[in-house]
TORKOL-4160 file (C-alpha; in steps of 0.2 Angstrom, whole numbers, padded with zeros to 4 digits, m for minus):
65
<pt num="1" X="m0202" Y="0173" Z="0162"/>
<pt num="2" X="m0207" Y="0154" Z="0165"/>
<pt num="3" X="m0214" Y="0149" Z="0148"/>
<pt num="4" X="m0222" Y="0133" Z="0156"/>
<pt num="5" X="m0235" Y="0143" Z="0166"/>
<pt num="6" X="m0240" Y="0155" Z="0152"/>
<pt num="7" X="m0253" Y="0153" Z="0139"/>
<pt num="8" X="m0243" Y="0161" Z="0127"/>
<pt num="9" X="m0227" Y="0149" Z="0126"/>
<pt num="10" X="m0221" Y="0153" Z="0108"/>
<pt num="11" X="m0214" Y="0171" Z="0103"/>
<pt num="12" X="m0224" Y="0180" Z="0090"/>
<pt num="13" X="m0218" Y="0195" Z="0079"/>
<pt num="14" X="m0221" Y="0212" Z="0084"/>
<pt num="15" X="m0234" Y="0214" Z="0071"/>
<pt num="16" X="m0243" Y="0198" Z="0078"/>
<pt num="17" X="m0243" Y="0205" Z="0095"/>
<pt num="18" X="m0250" Y="0222" Z="0090"/>
<pt num="19" X="m0263" Y="0213" Z="0081"/>
<pt num="20" X="m0268" Y="0201" Z="0095"/>
<pt num="21" X="m0268" Y="0216" Z="0107"/>
<pt num="22" X="m0279" Y="0226" Z="0096"/>
<pt num="23" X="m0291" Y="0211" Z="0093"/>
<pt num="24" X="m0293" Y="0209" Z="0112"/>
<pt num="25" X="m0295" Y="0227" Z="0115"/>
<pt num="26" X="m0308" Y="0228" Z="0101"/>
<pt num="27" X="m0317" Y="0213" Z="0109"/>
<pt num="28" X="m0317" Y="0220" Z="0127"/>
<pt num="29" X="m0324" Y="0237" Z="0121"/>
<pt num="30" X="m0338" Y="0228" Z="0112"/>
<pt num="31" X="m0343" Y="0217" Z="0126"/>
<pt num="32" X="m0343" Y="0231" Z="0138"/>
<pt num="33" X="m0354" Y="0242" Z="0125"/>
<pt num="34" X="m0366" Y="0227" Z="0123"/>
<pt num="35" X="m0368" Y="0222" Z="0141"/>
<pt num="36" X="m0364" Y="0239" Z="0150"/>
<pt num="37" X="m0381" Y="0239" Z="0160"/>
<pt num="38" X="m0379" Y="0221" Z="0165"/>
<pt num="39" X="m0361" Y="0224" Z="0171"/>
<pt num="40" X="m0367" Y="0239" Z="0180"/>
<pt num="41" X="m0381" Y="0230" Z="0189"/>
<pt num="42" X="m0369" Y="0216" Z="0194"/>
<pt num="43" X="m0357" Y="0229" Z="0201"/>
<pt num="44" X="m0370" Y="0237" Z="0210"/>
<pt num="45" X="m0376" Y="0220" Z="0218"/>
<pt num="46" X="m0358" Y="0216" Z="0223"/>
<pt num="47" X="m0356" Y="0234" Z="0231"/>
<pt num="48" X="m0371" Y="0232" Z="0241"/>
<pt num="49" X="m0367" Y="0215" Z="0248"/>
<pt num="50" X="m0350" Y="0220" Z="0254"/>
<pt num="51" X="m0348" Y="0221" Z="0272"/>
<pt num="52" X="m0346" Y="0239" Z="0278"/>
<pt num="53" X="m0337" Y="0245" Z="0295"/>
<pt num="54" X="m0347" Y="0259" Z="0302"/>
<pt num="55" X="m0332" Y="0267" Z="0309"/>
<pt num="56" X="m0322" Y="0266" Z="0292"/>
<pt num="57" X="m0335" Y="0267" Z="0279"/>
<pt num="58" X="m0321" Y="0272" Z="0267"/>
<pt num="59" X="m0312" Y="0256" Z="0269"/>
<pt num="60" X="m0316" Y="0244" Z="0256"/>
<pt num="61" X="m0308" Y="0228" Z="0264"/>
<pt num="62" X="m0314" Y="0229" Z="0282"/>
<pt num="63" X="m0310" Y="0215" Z="0294"/>
<pt num="64" X="m0322" Y="0202" Z="0296"/>
<pt num="65" X="m0325" Y="0194" Z="0312"/>
């Protein structure tokens, strides 16, 4: 891994890596719990705004012309 391009350039202990991972997971869960409705509204807006190919409506990345 190229340590010049990663934000985690220094090595940490197994315990520190675990604690960091747990803290980030907890933060993500709390954020999603607090802002769930807003996140869902935003995702619905993105879904409605996406282009749809009537011949392949299941294709989430239709070609744009």
